[in-house]
MDTraj code that builds the backbone (N, CA, C; nanometers):
import mdtraj as md
import numpy as np

residues = "MET LYS LEU LYS TYR THR ILE LEU TYR VAL ASP ASP VAL ALA ALA SER VAL LYS PHE TYR GLU ASP ALA LEU GLY LEU GLY LEU LYS MET LEU HIS GLY SER GLY GLU TYR ALA GLU MET GLU THR GLY GLU THR SER LEU SER PHE CYS ALA ARG SER LEU MET THR GLN MET GLY LYS GLU THR LEU LYS ALA ASN PRO LYS THR PRO VAL SER GLU ILE ALA PHE GLU THR ASP ASP VAL PRO ALA ALA TYR ASN LYS ALA ILE ALA ASN GLY ALA LYS PRO ILE SER GLU PRO VAL MET MET PRO TRP ASN GLN MET VAL SER TYR VAL ALA ASP LEU ASP GLY PHE LEU ILE GLU ILE CYS SER PRO ILE LEU ASP ALA".split()
xyz = np.array([
    [1.7425, 1.6985, -0.0104],
    [1.6397, 1.6400, 0.0466],
    [1.5868, 1.5152, 0.0064],
    [1.5484, 1.4285, 0.0966],
    [1.5014, 1.2808, 0.0192],
    [1.3806, 1.2330, 0.0856],
    [1.3075, 1.1676, 0.0131],
    [1.1627, 1.1321, 0.0769],
    [1.2098, 1.0011, 0.1763],
    [1.1782, 1.0070, 0.2835],
    [1.2132, 0.9156, 0.3855],
    [1.1077, 0.8117, 0.3893],
    [0.9860, 0.8512, 0.4204],
    [0.8864, 0.7466, 0.4348],
    [0.7592, 0.8137, 0.4107],
    [0.6347, 0.7394, 0.3849],
    [0.5102, 0.7579, 0.3770],
    [0.4433, 0.6923, 0.4785],
    [0.3365, 0.7738, 0.5543],
    [0.2576, 0.7192, 0.6727],
    [0.0928, 0.6926, 0.6080],
    [0.0459, 0.6001, 0.6486],
    [-0.0989, 0.5583, 0.6196],
    [-0.1280, 0.5586, 0.7348],
    [-0.2702, 0.6292, 0.7664],
    [-0.3220, 0.6074, 0.8937],
    [-0.4311, 0.4990, 0.8829],
    [-0.4394, 0.3984, 0.9607],
    [-0.4886, 0.2794, 0.9672],
    [-0.5601, 0.2565, 1.0914],
    [-0.6830, 0.1838, 1.0884],
    [-0.7601, 0.1174, 1.1968],
    [-0.6414, 0.0214, 1.2999],
    [-0.5841, -0.0607, 1.2129],
    [-0.5047, -0.1762, 1.2696],
    [-0.3711, -0.1726, 1.2043],
    [-0.2784, -0.1395, 1.3076],
    [-0.1520, -0.1397, 1.2599],
    [-0.0906, -0.2833, 1.2275],
    [-0.1301, -0.3913, 1.3280],
    [-0.0981, -0.5275, 1.3114],
    [-0.1686, -0.5971, 1.1725],
    [-0.2809, -0.5612, 1.1816],
    [-0.3479, -0.6113, 1.0362],
    [-0.3162, -0.5476, 0.9075],
    [-0.2523, -0.4223, 0.9255],
    [-0.1826, -0.3755, 0.7805],
    [-0.0859, -0.4263, 0.7418],
    [0.0049, -0.4421, 0.8686],
    [0.1364, -0.5114, 0.8360],
    [0.1477, -0.6544, 0.7664],
    [0.0316, -0.7337, 0.8534],
    [0.0275, -0.8806, 0.8040],
    [-0.0433, -0.8788, 0.6411],
    [-0.1342, -0.7750, 0.6380],
    [-0.2011, -0.7405, 0.4703],
    [-0.0684, -0.7442, 0.4023],
    [0.0237, -0.6436, 0.4213],
    [0.1229, -0.5863, 0.3309],
    [0.2218, -0.7122, 0.3052],
    [0.2601, -0.7884, 0.4349],
    [0.3344, -0.8950, 0.4275],
    [0.3036, -0.9853, 0.3327],
    [0.1971, -1.0379, 0.3530],
    [0.0880, -1.1387, 0.2758],
    [0.0705, -1.1254, 0.1243],
    [0.0105, -1.0003, 0.1148],
    [-0.0432, -0.9848, -0.0419],
    [0.0580, -0.8906, -0.1314],
    [0.1636, -0.8255, -0.0603],
    [0.2555, -0.7654, -0.1416],
    [0.3899, -0.8360, -0.1222],
    [0.4129, -0.9239, 0.0011],
    [0.5792, -0.9653, -0.0021],
    [0.6512, -0.8536, 0.0946],
    [0.6032, -0.7657, 0.1397],
    [0.6601, -0.6575, 0.1840],
    [0.7420, -0.7152, 0.3324],
    [0.8536, -0.6969, 0.3916],
    [0.9291, -0.7415, 0.4988],
    [0.8793, -0.5937, 0.6187],
    [0.8559, -0.6312, 0.7324],
    [0.8622, -0.5484, 0.8529],
    [0.9885, -0.5095, 0.8600],
    [1.0301, -0.3742, 0.8880],
    [1.1535, -0.3048, 0.9093],
    [1.1572, -0.2778, 1.0443],
    [1.0107, -0.2205, 1.1152],
    [1.0162, -0.1718, 1.2601],
    [0.8828, -0.1811, 1.2947],
    [0.8390, -0.2211, 1.4299],
    [0.7212, -0.2133, 1.4881],
    [0.7420, -0.1620, 1.6328],
    [0.6954, -0.0137, 1.6643],
    [0.6894, 0.0331, 1.7986],
    [0.6338, -0.0631, 1.8966],
    [0.7031, -0.0512, 2.0155],
    [0.6376, -0.1512, 2.1289],
    [0.4978, -0.1126, 2.1589],
    [0.4312, 0.0037, 2.1151],
    [0.2879, 0.0281, 2.1371],
    [0.2035, -0.0338, 2.0514],
    [0.2566, -0.0963, 1.9331],
    [0.1711, -0.1346, 1.8117],
    [0.1033, -0.0461, 1.7466],
    [0.1216, 0.0844, 1.7846],
    [0.0542, 0.1809, 1.6954],
    [0.1303, 0.2510, 1.5869],
    [0.2501, 0.1982, 1.5670],
    [0.3227, 0.2425, 1.4332],
    [0.4198, 0.1447, 1.4063],
    [0.4262, 0.1544, 1.2536],
    [0.4989, 0.0152, 1.2008],
    [0.5857, 0.0920, 1.0778],
    [0.6819, 0.0510, 1.0287],
    [0.7552, 0.0679, 0.8981],
    [0.7745, -0.0406, 0.8480],
    [0.7340, -0.0507, 0.7154],
    [0.7665, -0.1952, 0.6176],
    [0.9081, -0.1469, 0.5130],
    [0.9931, -0.2643, 0.4864],
    [1.0990, -0.2499, 0.4151],
    [1.0213, -0.2105, 0.2409],
    [1.0872, -0.1239, 0.1885],
    [1.0291, -0.0944, 0.0722],
    [1.1563, -0.0222, -0.0217],
    [1.2798, -0.0532, 0.0333],
    [1.4026, 0.0237, -0.0565],
    [1.4391, 0.1229, 0.0353],
    [1.4873, 0.2550, -0.0116],
    [1.5307, 0.3573, 0.0566],
    [1.4083, 0.4189, 0.1336],
    [1.2865, 0.4379, 0.0816],
    [1.1909, 0.5008, 0.1674],
    [1.1035, 0.3897, 0.2039],
    [1.0543, 0.4128, 0.3211],
    [0.9711, 0.3110, 0.3976],
    [0.8119, 0.3437, 0.3978],
    [0.7234, 0.2609, 0.3732],
    [0.5882, 0.2685, 0.3906],
    [0.5440, 0.2380, 0.5393],
    [0.4947, 0.3495, 0.5915],
    [0.4738, 0.3296, 0.7453],
    [0.3296, 0.3112, 0.7653],
    [0.2858, 0.2706, 0.8772],
    [0.1274, 0.2779, 0.9457],
    [0.1471, 0.3618, 1.0628],
    [0.0232, 0.4182, 1.0859],
    [-0.0070, 0.4827, 1.2234],
    [-0.1290, 0.4581, 1.2544],
    [-0.1353, 0.4233, 1.3715],
    [-0.3196, 0.3851, 1.4174],
    [-0.3745, 0.5329, 1.4059],
    [-0.4870, 0.5289, 1.3694],
    [-0.5784, 0.6466, 1.3885],
    [-0.5932, 0.6909, 1.5269],
    [-0.6076, 0.5950, 1.6106],
    [-0.6403, 0.6443, 1.7721],
    [-0.5051, 0.7030, 1.8153],
    [-0.4178, 0.6742, 1.7607],
    [-0.2792, 0.7519, 1.7968],
    [-0.2619, 0.9065, 1.7563],
    [-0.3346, 0.9136, 1.6458],
    [-0.3790, 1.0407, 1.5820],
    [-0.4862, 1.1365, 1.6447],
    [-0.5621, 1.0571, 1.6795],
    [-0.6684, 1.1394, 1.7638],
    [-0.6195, 1.1715, 1.8950],
    [-0.5419, 1.0963, 1.9538],
    [-0.4792, 1.1281, 2.0966],
    [-0.3755, 1.2664, 2.0960],
    [-0.3230, 1.2772, 1.9800],
    [-0.2528, 1.3598, 1.9315],
    [-0.3255, 1.4989, 1.8831],
    [-0.4360, 1.4921, 1.8942],
    [-0.5301, 1.6069, 1.8680],
    [-0.5635, 1.6236, 1.6998],
    [-0.5079, 1.5124, 1.6381],
    [-0.5529, 1.5253, 1.4983],
    [-0.6618, 1.4268, 1.4356],
    [-0.7475, 1.4400, 1.3614],
    [-0.8515, 1.3353, 1.3015],
    [-0.8054, 1.3122, 1.1722],
    [-0.8203, 1.2169, 1.1220],
    [-0.7748, 1.1548, 0.9945],
    [-0.9284, 1.1043, 0.9334],
    [-0.9020, 1.1241, 0.7829],
    [-1.0151, 1.0903, 0.6995],
    [-0.9858, 0.9292, 0.6718],
    [-1.0993, 0.8617, 0.6297],
    [-1.1125, 0.7363, 0.5815],
    [-1.0648, 0.7438, 0.4466],
    [-0.9996, 0.6371, 0.3682],
    [-0.9472, 0.6541, 0.2220],
    [-1.0449, 0.5966, 0.1743],
    [-1.0830, 0.6098, 0.0521],
    [-1.1928, 0.5582, -0.0198],
    [-1.1501, 0.5645, -0.1941],
    [-1.1200, 0.4134, -0.2200],
    [-1.0587, 0.3870, -0.3487],
    [-1.1405, 0.4435, -0.4640],
    [-1.2631, 0.4650, -0.4240],
    [-1.3452, 0.5292, -0.5655],
    [-1.3362, 0.6671, -0.5717],
    [-1.2942, 0.7444, -0.4706],
    [-1.2406, 0.9012, -0.4721],
    [-1.1227, 0.8991, -0.3991],
    [-1.0190, 0.8543, -0.4626],
    [-0.8550, 0.8677, -0.3901],
    [-0.8004, 0.9914, -0.4289],
    [-0.7379, 1.0388, -0.3132],
    [-0.6561, 1.1552, -0.3221],
    [-0.4945, 1.1197, -0.3400],
    [-0.4756, 1.0027, -0.3428],
    [-0.3312, 0.9855, -0.3782],
    [-0.3334, 0.8124, -0.4050],
    [-0.2226, 0.7568, -0.4429],
    [-0.2024, 0.5879, -0.4542],
    [-0.0643, 0.5578, -0.4161],
    [-0.0362, 0.4483, -0.3933],
    [0.0857, 0.3896, -0.3658],
    [0.1103, 0.3109, -0.4732],
    [0.2428, 0.2810, -0.5144],
    [0.2729, 0.2005, -0.6357],
    [0.3657, 0.1009, -0.6097],
    [0.3394, -0.0282, -0.6461],
    [0.4437, -0.1336, -0.6458],
    [0.4832, -0.1832, -0.7801],
    [0.6254, -0.1974, -0.7974],
    [0.6658, -0.2170, -0.9425],
    [0.7137, -0.3733, -0.9465],
    [0.6731, -0.4293, -1.0323],
    [0.6894, -0.5940, -1.0239],
    [0.7060, -0.6391, -1.2186],
    [0.7640, -0.7444, -1.1976],
    [0.8050, -0.7933, -1.3615],
    [0.6795, -0.8845, -1.3706],
    [0.6007, -0.9143, -1.3033],
    [0.4596, -0.9796, -1.3185],
    [0.3469, -0.9466, -1.2762],
    [0.2937, -0.8669, -1.3253],
    [0.1661, -0.7994, -1.2718],
    [0.0472, -0.8692, -1.2367],
    [0.0131, -0.9540, -1.3496],
    [-0.1104, -1.0350, -1.3331],
    [-0.0757, -1.1395, -1.1811],
    [0.0405, -1.2001, -1.1529],
    [0.0754, -1.2710, -1.0600],
    [0.0677, -1.2051, -0.9230],
    [0.1168, -1.0563, -0.9229],
    [0.0932, -1.0103, -0.8278],
    [-0.0397, -0.9482, -0.7731],
    [-0.1039, -0.9137, -0.8922],
    [-0.2591, -0.8842, -0.8390],
    [-0.3324, -0.9902, -0.7950],
    [-0.3203, -1.1084, -0.8578],
    [-0.3789, -1.2329, -0.7999],
    [-0.3376, -1.2724, -0.6666],
    [-0.2086, -1.2521, -0.6495],
    [-0.1692, -1.2630, -0.5074],
    [-0.2383, -1.1618, -0.4101],
    [-0.2436, -1.0392, -0.4462],
    [-0.2962, -0.9719, -0.3448],
    [-0.4490, -0.9666, -0.3284],
    [-0.5068, -0.9954, -0.4237],
    [-0.6692, -1.0574, -0.4064],
    [-0.6671, -1.1757, -0.3238],
    [-0.5843, -1.2452, -0.3505],
    [-0.6102, -1.3880, -0.2550],
    [-0.5792, -1.3262, -0.1084],
    [-0.4937, -1.2536, -0.0874],
    [-0.4801, -1.2133, 0.0627],
    [-0.5502, -1.0997, 0.1091],
    [-0.6750, -1.0703, 0.0434],
    [-0.7684, -0.9665, 0.1120],
    [-0.7792, -0.8501, 0.0428],
    [-0.6969, -0.8311, -0.0703],
    [-0.6861, -0.6955, -0.1368],
    [-0.8322, -0.6877, -0.1894],
    [-0.8936, -0.5797, -0.2279],
    [-1.0266, -0.5725, -0.2965],
    [-0.9931, -0.5089, -0.4586],
    [-1.0203, -0.6041, -0.5372],
    [-0.9971, -0.5708, -0.6704],
    [-1.0579, -0.4247, -0.7235],
    [-0.9870, -0.3601, -0.7781],
    [-1.0172, -0.2097, -0.8355],
    [-1.0202, -0.2376, -0.9979],
    [-0.9168, -0.2688, -1.0585],
    [-0.8982, -0.2627, -1.1829],
    [-0.7996, -0.4063, -1.2326],
    [-0.8291, -0.4834, -1.3171],
    [-0.7491, -0.5770, -1.3567],
    [-0.6146, -0.5386, -1.4442],
    [-0.5164, -0.6111, -1.4434],
    [-0.4086, -0.5685, -1.5246],
    [-0.4399, -0.5223, -1.6846],
    [-0.3943, -0.4187, -1.7181],
    [-0.4125, -0.3987, -1.8618],
    [-0.2761, -0.3098, -1.9087],
    [-0.2522, -0.3376, -2.0451],
    [-0.1306, -0.2613, -2.0587],
    [-0.1828, -0.1018, -2.1210],
    [-0.1186, -0.0356, -2.0856],
    [-0.1344, 0.1272, -2.1108],
    [-0.0614, 0.1429, -2.2380],
    [-0.1375, 0.2633, -2.3169],
    [-0.0505, 0.3107, -2.4082],
    [0.1092, 0.3403, -2.4222],
    [0.1509, 0.3743, -2.2762],
    [0.2772, 0.4007, -2.2805],
    [0.3666, 0.2820, -2.2336],
    [0.3253, 0.1563, -2.2403],
    [0.3968, 0.0407, -2.2491],
    [0.4219, -0.0192, -2.1028],
    [0.3393, 0.0082, -2.0262],
    [0.3304, -0.0172, -1.8724],
    [0.2255, -0.1041, -1.8506],
    [0.2267, -0.2235, -1.7830],
    [0.0791, -0.2955, -1.7565],
    [0.0455, -0.2449, -1.6000],
    [-0.0584, -0.1910, -1.5815],
    [-0.1132, -0.1580, -1.4672],
    [-0.2048, -0.2265, -1.4257],
    [-0.2450, -0.2600, -1.2716],
    [-0.3402, -0.2883, -1.2340],
    [-0.3780, -0.2253, -1.0502],
    [-0.4932, -0.2077, -1.0564],
    [-0.5271, -0.1564, -0.8915],
    [-0.6117, -0.2401, -0.8052],
    [-0.5716, -0.2182, -0.6869],
    [-0.6476, -0.2937, -0.5768],
    [-0.6438, -0.1958, -0.4615],
    [-0.7406, -0.2265, -0.3653],
    [-0.7586, -0.1410, -0.2446],
    [-0.6973, -0.2377, -0.1194],
    [-0.6354, -0.1827, -0.0103],
    [-0.6142, -0.2537, 0.0712],
    [-0.7161, -0.2331, 0.1808],
    [-0.6923, -0.2941, 0.3139],
    [-0.8039, -0.3216, 0.4210],
    [-0.8503, -0.1830, 0.4729],
    [-0.7658, -0.0621, 0.4327],
    [-0.8535, 0.0498, 0.4914],
    [-0.8904, 0.1417, 0.3810],
    [-0.8760, 0.0715, 0.2419],
    [-0.9285, 0.1435, 0.1300],
    [-0.8256, 0.2435, 0.0674],
    [-0.6794, 0.2228, 0.1088],
    [-0.5923, 0.3038, 0.0140],
    [-0.5665, 0.2237, -0.1089],
    [-0.5628, 0.3195, -0.2310],
    [-0.5420, 0.2951, -0.3595],
    [-0.3953, 0.2229, -0.3488],
    [-0.4009, 0.0953, -0.4235],
    [-0.2599, 0.0458, -0.4603],
    [-0.2494, 0.0354, -0.6152],
    [-0.1557, 0.0596, -0.6885],
    [-0.1096, 0.0491, -0.8087],
    [-0.0307, -0.0953, -0.8212],
    [-0.0320, -0.1790, -0.8927],
    [0.0573, -0.2844, -0.9160],
    [0.0862, -0.2583, -1.0571],
    [0.2237, -0.2435, -1.0957],
    [0.2487, -0.2031, -1.2178],
    [0.4034, -0.2739, -1.2564],
    [0.4383, -0.2689, -1.3841],
    [0.5388, -0.3299, -1.4720],
    [0.6359, -0.1962, -1.4642],
    [0.7640, -0.2254, -1.4963],
    [0.8588, -0.1218, -1.5404],
    [0.7737, -0.0627, -1.6560],
    [0.8276, 0.0480, -1.7142],
    [0.7543, 0.1103, -1.8347],
    [0.8727, 0.0322, -1.9508],
    [0.8220, -0.0175, -2.0409],
    [0.8868, -0.1069, -2.1414],
    [0.9260, -0.0085, -2.2702],
    [1.0513, -0.0403, -2.3260],
    [1.1025, 0.0253, -2.4328],
    [0.9923, 0.0090, -2.5271],
    [0.9498, 0.1171, -2.5998],
    [0.8706, 0.1218, -2.7058],
    [0.9260, 0.0321, -2.8456],
])
top = md.Topology()
chain = top.add_chain()
for i, resn in enumerate(residues, 1):
    res = top.add_residue(resn, chain, resSeq=i)
    for name in ("N", "CA", "C"):
        top.add_atom(name, md.element.get_by_symbol(name[0]), res)
traj = md.Trajectory(xyz[None], top)
């Protein structure tokens, strides 16, 4: 078995697609004709968005994400964490924590997206 996709429940799929394109440089893989579902190019596993309104129509209620009390995070790896962090902030991400080198030799920063999902922007773990 392999992880195929992760779906984030969002208020506005088009706005989320634009944010992830502009703030993180992801490409659109697929947008459903209804506009209520999209997938972004992220390698083998897709990052997907589904409209909260569609989930409500399907009889499921979703909770809003809160970066102060997250239950998960999504992480994007880059060789230049400060530049990626600044680009995300310049394109609407909410700053959570600036880039810092962790004890395990990885630079890590956090932002929140338009819907409050916690995003880690990190470097590869460097050899000690």
